[in-house]
N, C-alpha and C positions, 0 to 999 in steps of 0.2 A: 408820047407820055411814056413817062418811065417806068418798070414793073415794082405794080407796090411790093415791099420787103416781105418778107415771111417772119409772121411772128417767133419768136423762141424762145423754148422751153429745158429750164436743167429737172434733170430728174435723179436725184442722189439715190445712189443701188442700184441704178436701172438697165445694169446689164444682165442681171439674172432673175428667176423670180417673176416678183408681184412687180416689182421695178421693172422689168423686161416688158412686162403684159403695159405697162404703160406708155413705154420709149414707143414699143410700135404703136401701140395707138394713136399717139399724138401724132407720128410722123404719117399712118394715115390720115391723120383728121388736117396734114397742113403743114405742123411744124415742122422750125429746124430744131437739133438736139442738141445739148451740151448734158453729156452722160456722162456720172460720177461713179466712182468705183475705189475697190481700194488696190486692186489685185494690177498688175503689170500690161499694158497693154496688149502686147502680144497672144494672153492669157481669155482677152473675151472678145478677141477679134471674130470671131462670129455674130458673138451678137450685135457686135457693130455695124458688120454685112450684112445684116440681116435688119438691122433700120435703117440704111441707107440704101436697100432696096427697094424700099417703098418711097423713097424720092426725100426724102430727107439729106439733109447737111448735115455733118454729126463729128463734135469735139468730145475727142473722151477729155474730163478731168481726171487725175489719178489722186483721191485726196482721203483723207480721212475727215469727216465732219467734226469729229471731239477736239480736230488740232486749229485754236483758231488764226494761224497763220496759214496754212494749208488750205482755209476756206477762204480767206482775201485772196490768195495767191489762184484760186479756179478763178473768182468773180475777175481779176485781172484778167485774165484767158477769156472769158467769152465777150469781155470788153471789148480783147483785142481784135477778138475773129468775129464777132457780130454784132459788136455797137450796141446791143439792146437785150434788153428780155422782160417777155413777157408775162414767162409763170415760174413758179419754183413748184415744184413738187417733193416735198420734205418724203424721200420715202425708206429713208437707208436704215437700218437698225437691226440687233439683234438680240439672241435668245439667252438666256442665262446660260454662262458655259456650263453649269448643272445646275440641275434643278433641286433647289433644298428648300426645307423647310423656314417658315418663320425665326423657329428656336434656333434654327442652327447657319444660318445665312451668314457673311462675310462682310464687313465694309469694302475689302478689296474688289471682291465680287460687284456689289452693288455701286460702286464708284464707278464703273468699267464699264456700266450698260448704262446709267443715266448718263455719263459724259456723248454715248454714243447716239444714244435714242431720245434725248434729252435738251441737255443740255447743247449741244449740237446745232439740233435742229433750230433751238429758239432762238439763238445769236446767228445761225445764219440766215434764217426771216429776218431779224434786224436788220443785216446788211444790205438784204434783196431789196428789204421793205426802203430803205434812204435810198438806195439809186432809181426802182420805180419810181418814186415821191419825186428825184429831178428828173423822171423820162416825164410826170403830168405835169411838171411848173413848165417843161419845156413844147410839149404836146400835149392841149388841151383833151386832144380824143384817145389819149393814150391812155388802155383797162388793163392795167395788172390785173394778178390772180395769184395766189400760195394755196393751195391744195396739201392738208397734211392726211398722211395715210397712218392710222392707228390700230386699233383692233379691240373686238367684244372685249378682247382684257383692258380696256378703258374705263368697263362699266361690270363686269364680274372679275369675280376675285377667284383670286388660285392662290392658295397659300404656301404652292410649292414653287411661287415664282414670284412673290412678291415687290421683287426690281422691277420685274419687267413692266405690270399689270400699275405700278406707280407711273414708270415711264409713260405709257401712254394714257394715264387719267390725265398727267399733265402736258401732254400735246393737245388734248381735247380740249383742255382750259386753254392753253395756248390761242388754238384757232376763233374760240369764242372774244379774246383779249384784243389779237391781235385786228380781229374786225372789226370792233368796235374804234381801235386805235385809226386805224388805213379808210374809214370808211366815206372818210370827206375829200378825200384823196380819189374815190371811185375804185379802189384794189379792195374786190372780195375775196374773202378768205373763208376754207371749209373743209370740212373732217372728212374724210371718206376711212368707214370703219369695218375692214374685212371681217369676215366669220375663220373658219375652221378649211384655208386654202391651201392644195397642193403645191408646194413647193419642197425645196431641199431643207429650208428651215423644219418641216414640219416630217419629215421623210423618218424620223427617229422614233415619233407617237402614230405613224400609218397607219398601223393593226389595231393601237387602240381605239382613233376616230373611224375606221373600218364599220368597226362591233358597235360601238354606240350613233354615227349616222344610220348605222340599218336596223337600230332599238329607234330609232325615232326621234336620234339628237335634234337633225333639221326637218325643216317643212316641204322641204326640196330633197328628196334623200340620195343627196351625192354631195361629195366636196368642190367648196367653188376653187374657181382657176386664177388664173393673175390675168387670164384675157375679161372675164367679168370684171374684176378689179380697173385692169384697162380701161372697159365701157365706163365706166360710171366717171372716171378724171378726164375720157373724151368728151363726155355731154357737157361739163363743166367746161372744159376745154374751148368748146366751141358756141357756147354762150346761151345753152338752149336750157340751161335754168336761173331767170333772172330774179329780181326782186327776193334774192334766198341768202343774201350773205348771212355769216357765222352758224349754219346747217351743217346736219352729218346726213352723209349719207350711207346708210347701214347696206354692207353688202353680204350679207350672210346665211340667206335660204332661208331663214325664217327661224334660225334657231334662238334671237332674243325676243320674240315674239310670246309677250306672256299667255300661258297657258294655265285649265284650271286640270 
């Protein structure tokens, strides 16, 4: 009897920070990986080797998710290499180049961030969803999944980075929209909402959050890690949370728990 084909996941922004944490967890969970990033492949070789060391076949897809042609080319590469796609993790995102008060924000900065954080993932999901529907129509047991990585900024307002908050709130709504639209095809859609996670993106505000965490910002008195977020995605990817499409998993150490 032929061996059953491994499931394949695409993780955007999957070579560092939260994305790498997710990629490693999925490799441990038995997935083969298409890992997306904008850097040249030699620059991410160490990350790819870490993922491969866990038993995954890895395809590196260099592409900017804000670029429609690059998104399509990436999916063509995945089709050619693996012939299937079971899981999309929309993780790629950027912070504002400069944190700026709402009264001073520029359209140029807004457009750049929204293109990468919201428009790109939204239309990548559209293209992947069409492919997943095709797979479902060919194989009735196919069960695709889409996981969107957002942020507590989807619900907590920061007036010095309004564009970032809007982008994450938009992806949060997109999760609900796609969950509704794809339910008839058995494709589950989830949002994973991290809190303060120690990555290169947060390194510039490390001193601020060290102080705030020490003062009780989070119920669990520590930074979150990429591994924490990876575990949440792994739980979903392995099918350990059922009958729950459209839901949000908050991985924030209790930051957003209402308190008096």
